[in-house]
C-alpha positions as CSV (number, residue, x, y, z in Angstrom):
1,M,-36.3,-28.6,-22.0
2,K,-35.7,-25.7,-19.7
3,R,-33.2,-25.9,-16.8
4,L,-34.3,-25.1,-13.3
5,I,-31.5,-24.0,-10.9
6,P,-32.8,-24.5,-7.3
7,F,-31.0,-24.0,-4.0
8,L,-28.3,-26.6,-3.3
9,A,-29.0,-28.1,0.1
10,V,-25.3,-29.0,0.7
11,L,-23.5,-28.9,4.0
12,I,-20.3,-26.8,4.0
13,S,-17.3,-28.6,2.5
14,A,-15.0,-25.6,2.4
15,L,-12.5,-25.2,-0.4
16,L,-10.9,-22.5,1.8
17,M,-8.8,-23.5,4.8
18,V,-9.7,-22.2,8.3
19,V,-6.7,-23.0,10.4
20,G,-7.0,-23.6,14.1
21,C,-10.7,-22.6,14.1
22,S,-13.1,-24.9,15.9
23,S,-16.2,-24.0,13.9
24,S,-19.7,-24.3,15.3
25,N,-22.5,-25.8,13.4
26,P,-22.4,-23.7,10.1
27,S,-26.1,-23.2,10.2
28,G,-25.7,-21.2,13.4
29,A,-26.6,-24.1,15.8
30,T,-29.5,-22.3,17.3
31,D,-32.8,-20.8,16.2
32,E,-32.6,-17.1,15.4
33,N,-34.6,-16.2,18.5
34,E,-33.0,-18.8,20.8
35,E,-29.9,-17.8,22.8
36,S,-26.9,-20.2,22.7
37,G,-25.8,-21.3,26.2
38,N,-22.5,-19.5,25.7
39,Q,-23.7,-16.6,23.7
40,S,-23.3,-13.2,25.5
41,E,-26.3,-11.0,25.9
42,N,-26.0,-7.8,23.8
43,S,-23.0,-9.5,22.1
44,V,-20.6,-7.3,20.2
45,L,-18.0,-8.4,17.6
46,K,-15.1,-6.0,17.4
47,V,-13.2,-6.3,14.1
48,A,-10.0,-4.4,13.2
49,L,-9.7,-3.5,9.5
50,P,-6.4,-2.3,8.1
51,T,-7.9,0.6,6.1
52,Q,-11.0,2.5,5.7
53,P,-13.3,1.5,2.8
54,P,-13.5,4.2,0.1
55,T,-17.3,3.5,0.0
56,L,-19.9,1.0,1.1
57,D,-21.6,1.3,-2.3
58,Q,-20.8,-2.3,-3.3
59,P,-21.3,-2.2,-7.1
60,T,-18.9,0.7,-7.5
61,S,-15.8,-0.4,-5.7
62,T,-13.2,-3.2,-6.1
63,A,-11.8,-2.7,-2.6
64,T,-11.7,-5.8,-0.4
65,V,-12.8,-3.8,2.7
66,T,-15.8,-2.6,0.8
67,R,-16.8,-6.1,-0.2
68,D,-16.4,-7.5,3.3
69,A,-18.3,-4.7,5.1
70,A,-21.0,-4.3,2.6
71,R,-22.0,-7.9,2.4
72,L,-23.2,-7.7,6.0
73,M,-26.1,-5.6,4.8
74,Y,-26.5,-6.3,1.1
75,E,-27.5,-9.5,-0.7
76,T,-27.7,-10.5,-4.3
77,L,-30.1,-12.5,-6.5
78,V,-27.6,-15.4,-6.7
79,T,-24.5,-15.9,-4.6
80,T,-21.6,-18.3,-4.3
81,D,-21.6,-21.6,-2.4
82,S,-18.5,-23.2,-0.9
83,E,-17.6,-24.8,-4.3
84,Y,-17.8,-21.4,-6.1
85,K,-21.0,-22.3,-7.8
86,A,-23.8,-19.8,-8.3
87,V,-26.9,-20.6,-6.3
88,P,-30.0,-18.5,-5.5
89,M,-30.2,-16.1,-2.6
90,L,-32.8,-13.4,-3.0
91,A,-34.1,-15.4,-5.9
92,E,-36.1,-18.5,-5.0
93,S,-35.3,-20.1,-8.3
94,V,-33.8,-19.4,-11.7
95,D,-35.2,-20.7,-14.9
96,V,-32.9,-20.7,-18.0
97,S,-34.1,-21.1,-21.5
98,D,-32.6,-23.7,-23.9
99,D,-30.7,-21.0,-25.9
100,N,-29.2,-19.4,-22.7
101,K,-30.7,-16.1,-23.6
102,I,-33.7,-15.8,-21.2
103,Y,-33.2,-16.0,-17.4
104,T,-36.4,-15.9,-15.3
105,F,-35.8,-15.1,-11.6
106,K,-38.6,-16.1,-9.2
107,L,-38.1,-13.8,-6.2
108,R,-38.5,-14.9,-2.6
109,E,-41.7,-13.3,-1.3
110,G,-41.8,-11.4,2.0
111,V,-38.2,-10.3,2.0
112,K,-37.9,-6.9,3.7
113,F,-35.5,-4.1,3.2
114,H,-34.0,-2.5,6.3
115,N,-36.5,0.4,5.9
116,G,-39.4,-2.1,6.2
117,D,-40.4,-2.1,2.6
118,E,-40.9,-5.4,0.8
119,M,-38.4,-6.3,-2.0
120,L,-40.3,-6.3,-5.3
121,A,-39.4,-6.8,-8.9
122,E,-39.0,-3.0,-9.5
123,D,-36.3,-2.8,-6.8
124,V,-34.4,-5.7,-8.4
125,I,-34.6,-4.3,-11.9
126,A,-33.3,-0.8,-10.8
127,S,-30.5,-2.4,-8.8
128,M,-29.4,-4.8,-11.6
129,E,-29.5,-2.0,-14.3
130,R,-27.3,0.1,-12.1
131,W,-24.9,-2.8,-11.4
132,V,-24.5,-3.4,-15.2
133,E,-23.7,0.3,-15.6
134,K,-21.3,0.6,-12.6
135,S,-19.6,-2.7,-12.2
136,S,-16.5,-3.6,-14.2
137,V,-17.0,-7.4,-13.8
138,T,-20.0,-7.5,-16.2
139,G,-17.9,-7.4,-19.4
140,S,-19.9,-7.3,-22.6
141,M,-22.4,-10.1,-21.8
142,F,-25.1,-7.7,-20.6
143,E,-24.8,-5.3,-23.5
144,G,-28.3,-4.8,-25.0
145,A,-29.9,-6.9,-22.2
146,T,-33.3,-6.0,-20.8
147,W,-34.7,-6.6,-17.4
148,E,-38.5,-6.7,-17.1
149,A,-41.0,-7.4,-14.4
150,D,-43.6,-10.2,-14.7
151,G,-45.7,-9.2,-11.7
152,D,-44.2,-8.2,-8.3
153,Y,-42.1,-11.4,-7.8
154,T,-40.7,-12.3,-11.2
155,V,-37.9,-10.7,-13.1
156,V,-37.0,-11.7,-16.7
157,L,-33.5,-11.1,-18.1
158,Q,-33.3,-11.1,-21.9
159,L,-29.8,-11.3,-23.4
160,E,-28.9,-10.4,-26.9
161,S,-26.2,-13.1,-27.0
162,P,-26.0,-16.2,-24.9
163,S,-23.2,-16.7,-22.3
164,V,-22.1,-19.5,-20.0
165,F,-21.0,-16.9,-17.4
166,V,-24.2,-15.0,-16.6
167,L,-25.0,-16.5,-13.2
168,D,-21.4,-16.8,-12.1
169,T,-20.9,-13.1,-12.9
170,M,-24.1,-12.1,-11.0
171,A,-22.9,-14.1,-8.0
172,S,-19.5,-12.4,-8.0
173,Q,-18.5,-10.7,-4.7
174,K,-16.3,-8.3,-6.6
175,M,-18.4,-5.1,-7.3
176,A,-21.4,-7.2,-6.3
177,A,-24.9,-6.8,-7.7
178,A,-26.4,-5.6,-4.4
179,I,-30.1,-5.3,-4.3
180,M,-31.4,-2.0,-3.0
181,P,-34.7,-0.2,-2.9
182,K,-35.6,1.5,-6.2
183,E,-35.8,4.9,-4.6
184,I,-32.2,4.6,-3.3
185,V,-31.0,3.7,-6.7
186,D,-32.9,6.5,-8.3
187,E,-31.4,9.1,-5.9
188,A,-27.8,7.9,-6.4
189,D,-25.5,10.3,-8.1
190,A,-21.9,10.2,-9.4
191,D,-20.7,9.9,-5.8
192,G,-22.8,6.8,-5.1
193,V,-25.9,6.0,-3.1
194,K,-27.0,8.4,-0.3
195,E,-28.3,5.7,2.1
196,Y,-27.1,2.2,2.8
197,I,-30.2,0.0,2.8
198,G,-30.2,-3.7,1.9
199,T,-31.9,-6.9,2.9
200,G,-29.0,-8.7,4.8
201,P,-28.8,-10.0,8.3
202,Y,-27.2,-6.8,9.6
203,K,-28.2,-3.2,9.1
204,F,-26.0,-0.1,8.7
205,V,-26.0,2.1,11.8
206,D,-23.3,4.7,11.4
207,W,-19.8,5.4,10.1
208,K,-17.4,7.5,12.1
209,Q,-14.8,8.4,9.5
210,D,-11.3,7.0,10.3
211,Q,-12.8,5.4,13.5
212,Y,-15.4,2.6,12.9
213,I,-18.4,1.4,11.0
214,H,-21.3,0.0,13.0
215,F,-23.8,-2.6,12.0
216,T,-26.6,-4.0,14.1
217,K,-28.6,-7.2,13.9
218,N,-31.6,-7.0,11.5
219,E,-34.4,-8.3,13.8
220,D,-36.7,-8.7,10.8
221,Y,-34.3,-10.8,8.7
222,Q,-35.8,-13.9,7.2
223,P,-33.1,-16.6,6.6
224,V,-33.6,-19.1,3.8
225,D,-34.5,-22.6,4.9
226,E,-31.3,-24.3,3.6
227,P,-28.1,-25.2,5.3
228,A,-25.3,-22.6,5.3
229,D,-22.9,-23.2,2.5
230,G,-20.3,-20.7,1.7
231,L,-22.1,-17.4,1.2
232,A,-25.4,-19.2,0.5
233,G,-28.0,-20.8,2.7
234,E,-29.1,-19.9,6.2
235,K,-27.7,-16.7,7.7
236,I,-28.2,-16.2,11.4
237,A,-27.2,-13.0,13.2
238,N,-26.1,-14.6,16.5
239,I,-24.0,-11.5,17.3
240,D,-26.1,-8.4,18.0
241,D,-23.6,-5.7,16.9
242,I,-20.6,-5.6,14.7
243,Y,-18.1,-2.8,14.8
244,L,-15.5,-2.6,12.1
245,Y,-12.7,-0.4,13.5
246,I,-10.2,1.4,11.3
247,V,-6.8,0.4,12.7
248,T,-4.0,1.1,10.2
249,D,-1.1,0.0,12.3
250,S,-0.5,-3.7,12.2
251,S,1.2,-3.8,15.6
252,T,-1.8,-2.0,17.2
253,R,-4.2,-4.5,15.6
254,Y,-2.1,-7.5,16.9
255,T,-1.7,-6.1,20.4
256,G,-5.4,-5.4,20.5
257,L,-6.2,-9.0,19.6
258,Q,-3.9,-10.2,22.4
259,T,-5.5,-8.0,25.0
260,G,-9.1,-8.7,23.8
261,E,-9.7,-5.1,22.6
262,Y,-10.5,-6.7,19.2
263,D,-12.1,-10.1,18.5
264,L,-10.8,-10.5,15.0
265,I,-8.1,-8.7,13.1
266,Y,-7.4,-8.4,9.4
267,T,-4.0,-8.6,7.7
268,V,-1.9,-10.1,10.4
269,P,1.7,-9.5,9.3
270,F,2.9,-12.7,7.6
271,D,6.1,-12.6,9.6
272,S,3.8,-13.0,12.7
273,Y,2.4,-16.3,11.6
274,D,4.6,-18.4,13.8
275,Q,3.8,-16.3,16.8
276,L,0.1,-16.3,16.1
277,K,-0.2,-20.1,15.7
278,N,1.6,-20.6,19.1
279,E,-0.6,-18.2,21.1
280,T,-2.9,-19.7,23.7
281,N,-5.8,-17.3,23.6
282,V,-6.0,-16.5,19.8
283,Y,-5.7,-18.5,16.6
284,P,-4.9,-18.0,12.9
285,V,-7.6,-18.0,10.2
286,F,-6.7,-18.6,6.6
287,D,-8.7,-17.4,3.6
288,T,-7.6,-18.1,0.0
289,Y,-7.5,-14.5,-1.2
290,G,-6.5,-14.8,-4.8
291,E,-3.4,-13.3,-6.5
292,T,-0.8,-10.6,-6.1
293,L,0.4,-8.9,-9.2
294,I,2.1,-5.8,-10.6
295,V,-0.2,-3.8,-12.8
296,Y,1.2,-1.3,-15.4
297,N,-0.1,2.0,-16.7
298,E,-0.4,1.3,-20.4
299,N,-1.8,4.7,-21.3
300,E,0.9,7.2,-20.3
301,G,4.5,7.3,-19.2
302,I,7.3,4.8,-19.6
303,S,5.1,1.8,-18.9
304,S,3.1,2.5,-22.0
305,N,6.0,1.0,-23.9
306,L,5.6,-2.8,-24.4
307,K,9.3,-3.4,-24.6
308,F,9.8,-1.6,-21.3
309,R,7.2,-3.7,-19.6
310,Q,8.7,-6.9,-21.1
311,A,12.1,-5.8,-19.7
312,L,10.8,-5.4,-16.2
313,N,9.0,-8.7,-16.4
314,A,12.2,-10.5,-17.6
315,A,14.1,-9.2,-14.6
316,Y,11.9,-10.3,-11.8
317,D,12.9,-13.0,-9.4
318,V,9.3,-13.8,-8.4
319,E,10.2,-16.3,-5.7
320,Q,12.3,-13.7,-3.9
321,M,9.4,-11.2,-4.1
322,M,6.8,-13.7,-2.8
323,F,9.0,-14.9,0.1
324,A,9.7,-11.3,1.1
325,A,5.9,-10.7,1.2
326,F,4.6,-13.9,2.8
327,V,7.6,-15.4,4.7
328,D,6.2,-18.9,5.0
329,E,5.4,-21.3,2.1
330,D,2.2,-22.2,3.9
331,L,0.9,-18.8,3.0
332,Y,1.7,-18.5,-0.8
333,W,2.3,-20.4,-4.0
334,L,3.9,-19.6,-7.3
335,H,2.0,-19.9,-10.6
336,P,1.5,-18.0,-13.8
337,S,-2.2,-18.4,-13.9
338,Y,-4.4,-15.3,-14.0
339,M,-7.1,-17.4,-12.3
340,T,-6.7,-18.8,-8.8
341,K,-5.5,-22.4,-8.7
342,T,-8.6,-23.5,-6.7
343,V,-10.8,-22.4,-9.6
344,T,-9.9,-25.6,-11.5
345,N,-12.1,-24.9,-14.5
346,W,-10.0,-21.9,-15.5
347,A,-6.5,-22.2,-13.9
348,T,-3.9,-22.7,-16.6
349,D,-0.1,-22.4,-17.0
350,A,-0.4,-20.9,-20.5
351,G,2.5,-18.4,-21.0
352,K,4.6,-20.0,-18.3
353,E,7.8,-19.4,-20.3
354,F,7.4,-15.7,-19.6
355,Y,6.9,-16.2,-15.8
356,N,9.6,-15.8,-13.2
357,Q,12.3,-15.6,-15.8
358,H,14.9,-13.7,-13.7
359,D,17.0,-13.3,-16.9
360,L,19.0,-10.1,-16.4
361,D,20.7,-10.2,-19.8
362,K,17.4,-10.5,-21.6
363,A,16.0,-7.7,-19.4
364,K,18.8,-5.4,-20.3
365,Q,18.5,-6.1,-24.0
366,L,14.7,-5.4,-23.9
367,L,15.4,-2.2,-21.9
368,E,17.8,-1.1,-24.6
369,E,15.2,-1.8,-27.3
370,S,12.7,0.3,-25.4
371,D,14.9,3.4,-25.7
372,Y,14.7,3.8,-22.0
373,N,16.6,7.0,-20.9
374,N,16.8,6.8,-17.1
375,E,13.2,8.1,-16.6
376,E,11.8,7.6,-13.2
377,L,9.6,4.5,-12.8
378,R,6.9,5.6,-10.3
379,V,5.7,2.5,-8.3
380,L,2.6,3.0,-6.1
381,T,2.6,1.0,-2.9
382,T,1.1,1.1,0.6
383,R,2.1,0.1,4.1
384,D,-1.6,-0.6,4.8
385,Y,-1.0,-4.0,3.2
386,P,2.6,-4.9,4.1
387,Q,2.8,-7.7,1.6
388,F,2.4,-5.2,-1.3
389,Y,5.0,-2.9,0.3
390,N,7.6,-5.6,0.7
391,I,7.1,-6.8,-2.9
392,A,7.6,-3.2,-4.0
393,V,10.9,-2.9,-2.0
394,V,12.3,-6.1,-3.6
395,M,11.0,-4.9,-7.0
396,E,13.0,-1.7,-6.6
397,E,16.2,-3.6,-5.9
398,Q,15.8,-6.1,-8.7
399,L,15.1,-3.4,-11.3
400,K,18.1,-1.3,-10.1
401,A,20.2,-4.3,-11.1
402,I,19.2,-3.7,-14.8
403,G,19.6,0.1,-14.6
404,V,16.0,1.2,-14.0
405,N,15.5,4.3,-11.9
406,V,12.7,3.3,-9.5
407,K,10.8,5.7,-7.1
408,L,8.5,4.1,-4.6
409,E,5.5,6.3,-3.9
410,I,3.9,5.3,-0.6
411,Y,0.2,6.1,0.2
412,D,-2.6,4.9,2.4
413,W,-4.8,2.4,0.5
414,P,-7.7,4.8,-0.4
415,T,-5.2,7.4,-1.7
416,L,-3.4,4.7,-3.8
417,L,-6.7,3.7,-5.4
418,E,-7.3,7.4,-6.2
419,K,-3.9,7.8,-7.7
420,Q,-4.4,4.7,-9.9
421,E,-7.3,6.5,-11.5
422,Q,-5.1,9.4,-12.6
423,P,-3.0,8.2,-15.6
424,T,-0.4,10.9,-15.2
425,E,0.4,10.0,-11.6
426,W,1.9,6.5,-11.8
427,D,3.7,3.9,-13.9
428,A,3.3,0.6,-11.9
429,S,1.5,-0.6,-8.8
430,V,1.6,-3.7,-6.6
431,I,-1.9,-4.9,-5.8
432,G,-3.9,-8.0,-5.0
433,S,-6.8,-9.4,-7.0
434,S,-9.4,-11.4,-5.0
435,I,-10.6,-14.7,-6.2
436,V,-13.2,-14.7,-9.0
437,T,-15.0,-17.6,-10.6
438,T,-14.8,-16.8,-14.3
439,P,-12.3,-15.0,-16.5
440,S,-14.9,-12.4,-17.4
441,Q,-14.7,-11.0,-13.9
442,L,-10.9,-10.3,-14.1
443,L,-10.8,-6.5,-13.9
444,Y,-7.2,-6.1,-14.9
445,I,-7.7,-7.4,-18.5
446,S,-10.4,-4.8,-19.0
447,P,-9.6,-1.4,-20.6
448,S,-11.8,0.2,-17.9
449,F,-9.4,-0.9,-15.1
450,A,-6.9,1.6,-13.8
451,G,-4.0,1.7,-16.4
452,G,-5.9,-0.5,-18.8
453,K,-5.7,0.2,-22.6
454,R,-8.0,-1.1,-25.3
455,N,-6.5,-4.1,-27.0
456,E,-8.6,-5.6,-29.8
457,T,-7.1,-9.1,-29.5
458,I,-7.9,-9.3,-25.8
459,L,-11.4,-7.8,-26.2
460,G,-12.1,-10.1,-29.2
461,L,-11.1,-13.2,-27.2
462,K,-13.1,-12.1,-24.2
463,D,-16.2,-11.7,-26.3
464,Q,-15.7,-15.2,-27.8
465,I,-15.2,-16.7,-24.3
466,E,-18.4,-15.0,-23.1
467,D,-20.3,-16.1,-26.2
468,A,-19.1,-19.7,-26.0
469,S,-21.8,-22.3,-26.0
470,T,-19.8,-24.9,-23.9
471,L,-17.3,-24.8,-21.1
472,E,-14.7,-26.7,-23.1
473,E,-14.9,-24.2,-26.0
474,A,-14.5,-21.3,-23.5
475,Q,-11.5,-23.0,-21.8
476,V,-9.5,-23.2,-25.1
477,L,-10.2,-19.6,-25.8
478,W,-9.1,-18.6,-22.3
479,E,-5.8,-20.4,-22.6
480,E,-5.2,-18.5,-25.9
481,L,-6.0,-15.2,-24.2
482,Q,-3.6,-15.8,-21.3
483,Q,-0.8,-16.9,-23.6
484,Y,-1.3,-13.7,-25.7
485,A,-1.4,-11.5,-22.5
486,W,1.9,-12.9,-21.3
487,E,3.7,-12.9,-24.6
488,E,2.4,-9.9,-26.6
489,H,0.5,-7.6,-24.3
490,L,1.6,-7.8,-20.7
491,P,-1.0,-5.6,-18.9
492,I,0.3,-7.1,-15.6
493,T,2.9,-9.4,-14.2
494,M,1.3,-12.2,-12.3
495,L,3.4,-13.1,-9.2
496,G,1.3,-15.9,-7.6
497,G,-1.4,-16.7,-5.1
498,Y,-1.7,-16.3,-1.4
499,N,-3.8,-16.8,1.7
500,N,-5.0,-13.8,3.7
501,L,-4.1,-14.3,7.3
502,Y,-6.5,-13.2,10.1
503,G,-6.3,-13.6,13.8
504,A,-9.3,-14.4,16.0
505,N,-9.9,-14.6,19.8
506,N,-10.7,-18.0,21.2
507,K,-14.1,-16.7,22.4
508,V,-15.2,-16.2,18.7
509,Q,-16.4,-19.5,17.2
510,G,-17.8,-20.5,13.9
511,I,-15.9,-18.0,11.7
512,E,-15.9,-19.4,8.2
513,T,-14.2,-17.8,5.2
514,L,-15.0,-17.5,1.5
515,T,-13.5,-14.5,-0.1
516,G,-13.3,-12.9,3.3
517,P,-14.5,-13.7,6.8
518,I,-18.2,-14.7,7.2
519,F,-19.6,-13.1,10.4
520,W,-23.2,-14.4,10.3
521,N,-23.6,-17.8,12.0
522,A,-20.6,-17.0,14.2
523,T,-21.0,-16.8,18.0
524,I,-19.1,-15.1,20.9
525,E,-18.6,-17.1,24.1
526,N,-18.6,-15.7,27.6
């Protein structure tokens, strides 16, 4: 018998915490054309981002700011509900064959792009084929796959091999499978799409580089007739215009929140948490972000030596690093798992004996075995995200204790990402990895990720996981892969998980979070 995956009509039961936020009805509380009694006319939400997105072309970028900005205007065939389950969005339903090889997507009819054209199967196929080509989260599961139209409103995906991860991967917010008009996809070049046109509740207006990005309400948006649930369900654009301001200085962002210049700010310094929660006109908002980690350049330079990477890993006092970054235990947790602890199907402590060792004698011995000769360890970091910078500072001090010559190279975030793509320019980098729902979406175990190197054991286990016929079989293989990564490969050092900390003005109500703030369904009071 075939399986039919319909919308889940489930009210929000958030896995993610929203602290101090008196949320309004998650479905928006009012009809899309009916003003709330407290909703301002021509309402504007002013958001302060810590850095400028490298692009808004969602399938091509891993940047968090790209993800959060782009999802205002782009939507996907399936998306993620509050329990991290894949449910339809632009698809009305998904029919899966018994052998998990054929996925039939019945599209919602009458969905309009921002240019007024109706979304049809040809647009979906062009978008999905480009996503498979550009996105790093797809792994090998779509190799040899075909996308075909069965009329204007049905798309059929035919896989060469079955996988239990197909829908979860398609629902991923990391390098998301944004649906765009076919002509936009066809005109895209190596630099990305030339126009930002999607189907979402907000439309792109303009982008003043280093100043702001402006989105406006999509008056023709047709929300689905289901309760809001995570990123799924009804989306109501109660707020007319959203401005995402580029404000790199954290003090300026915080002062702007206090004075009302900004309604919501990103990356509140973690050492400001106590102050924020005791303010009278603003409140803190938590969002389970994912993990923070140290990624190594395996291809060139001193970090290409496994013994050297193992020496660094043995030296780290992870608790000291995480406390320096996040200040309060409410904001972080220690764990060796590559997968976020809230993703309970996949979180595992495999390899824990190599986590948070803080064994200086072992580290010095491994350093000697690596033939290290006082070469400079170039560590990329940024003040745009203070937690990464603070970890890098502690990392420098800890590695000096075993005789490693560390040089911190400090850049703005877009430049850091560019540097990571140049193998001769760096040795290690402190970064974050946003929450994903399956191991196949973890970019840093892919050879295509910055610094990544082809490892046949890792790739073989990944393929077996993706081809597994049951969840239980895949879980065993995933534990084996994580153990191997910690013990014999070490592409990264996992440090732990953390919450992103945002600040919101009291006049903003109904802000929910799931891999970032959700601005639709929110309201602004007079």
